[in-house]
C-alpha positions, -999 to 999 in steps of 0.1 A, spaced: -667 -776 71 -695 -750 69 -690 -717 87 -721 -720 109 -710 -754 122 -674 -743 128 -686 -711 146 -707 -732 169 -678 -755 176 -656 -726 184 -682 -710 207 -687 -743 225 -650 -748 228 -645 -714 243 -674 -721 267 -659 -754 277 -689 -774 263 -671 -796 237 -666 -833 242 -631 -846 234 -641 -858 199 -655 -824 190 -625 -807 204 -602 -829 183 -623 -821 152 -620 -784 158 -583 -784 165 -577 -805 134 -597 -779 114 -578 -750 129 -544 -766 120 -555 -773 83 -549 -738 70 -538 -703 81 -572 -689 72 -588 -714 95 -565 -704 123 -571 -667 116 -609 -673 117 -606 -691 150 -585 -663 165 -610 -637 153 -639 -656 168 -619 -660 200 -613 -623 202 -650 -616 196 -660 -641 222 -637 -626 248 -649 -591 240 -685 -602 245 -676 -617 279 -660 -584 290 -691 -564 278 -714 -588 296 -693 -586 328 -694 -548 326 -731 -548 320 -737 -572 349 -715 -551 372 -735 -520 362 -768 -537 368 -756 -550 402 -745 -516 412 -779 -501 402 -797 -527 423 -774 -520 452 -780 -483 449 -818 -488 448 -816 -509 480 -795 -483 498 -816 -453 486 -850 -465 475 -864 -430 470 
Protein backbone atom coordinates (compact mmCIF):
# COMPACT_ATOMS: atom_id res chain seq x y z
CA UNK A 1 0.00 0.00 0.00
CA UNK A 2 1.39 3.42 -0.89
CA UNK A 3 2.71 5.62 1.91
CA UNK A 4 0.36 8.54 1.26
CA UNK A 5 -2.72 6.31 1.44
CA UNK A 6 -1.56 4.55 4.58
CA UNK A 7 -0.69 7.86 6.23
CA UNK A 8 -4.22 9.10 5.56
CA UNK A 9 -5.70 5.89 6.95
CA UNK A 10 -3.58 6.25 10.09
CA UNK A 11 -4.57 9.88 10.56
CA UNK A 12 -8.23 9.06 10.02
CA UNK A 13 -7.95 6.11 12.42
CA UNK A 14 -6.40 8.28 15.13
CA UNK A 15 -9.10 10.90 14.52
CA UNK A 16 -11.87 8.30 14.77
CA UNK A 17 -13.00 8.78 11.17
CA UNK A 18 -12.52 5.29 9.70
CA UNK A 19 -15.35 2.96 8.92
CA UNK A 20 -14.99 -0.64 10.07
CA UNK A 21 -13.76 -1.86 6.67
CA UNK A 22 -11.02 0.76 6.51
CA UNK A 23 -10.03 0.05 10.10
CA UNK A 24 -9.70 -3.66 9.35
CA UNK A 25 -7.60 -2.83 6.27
CA UNK A 26 -5.28 -0.64 8.34
CA UNK A 27 -4.91 -3.12 11.18
CA UNK A 28 -4.18 -5.91 8.71
CA UNK A 29 -1.46 -3.72 7.15
CA UNK A 30 0.03 -2.91 10.58
CA UNK A 31 0.27 -6.61 11.44
CA UNK A 32 1.95 -7.58 8.14
CA UNK A 33 5.49 -6.47 9.03
CA UNK A 34 7.45 -4.97 11.88
CA UNK A 35 8.33 -1.98 9.68
CA UNK A 36 4.61 -1.32 9.13
CA UNK A 37 4.03 -1.45 12.88
CA UNK A 38 7.00 0.87 13.47
CA UNK A 39 5.65 3.31 10.86
CA UNK A 40 2.23 3.27 12.50
CA UNK A 41 3.70 3.92 15.95
CA UNK A 42 5.83 6.77 14.60
CA UNK A 43 2.79 8.36 12.92
CA UNK A 44 0.79 7.90 16.13
CA UNK A 45 3.49 9.66 18.18
CA UNK A 46 3.61 12.55 15.69
CA UNK A 47 -0.18 12.83 15.73
CA UNK A 48 -0.27 12.92 19.53
CA UNK A 49 2.53 15.50 19.62
CA UNK A 50 0.58 17.69 17.20
CA UNK A 51 -2.53 17.41 19.38
CA UNK A 52 -0.55 18.55 22.41
CA UNK A 53 0.93 21.48 20.50
CA UNK A 54 -2.50 22.51 19.20
CA UNK A 55 -3.97 22.29 22.69
CA UNK A 56 -1.14 24.44 24.08
CA UNK A 57 -1.61 26.95 21.27
CA UNK A 58 -5.37 27.08 21.83
CA UNK A 59 -4.85 27.54 25.56
CA UNK A 60 -2.44 30.38 24.93
CA UNK A 61 -4.83 32.05 22.48
CA UNK A 62 -7.72 31.66 24.92
CA UNK A 63 -5.64 33.16 27.69
CA UNK A 64 -4.70 36.12 25.47
CA UNK A 65 -8.36 36.73 24.58
CA UNK A 66 -9.34 36.57 28.24
CA UNK A 67 -6.60 39.01 29.20
CA UNK A 68 -7.71 41.39 26.45
CA UNK A 69 -11.29 41.28 27.78
CA UNK A 70 -10.14 41.90 31.35
CA UNK A 71 -7.69 44.67 30.49
CA UNK A 72 -8.66 46.12 27.08
CA UNK A 73 -6.08 48.93 27.31
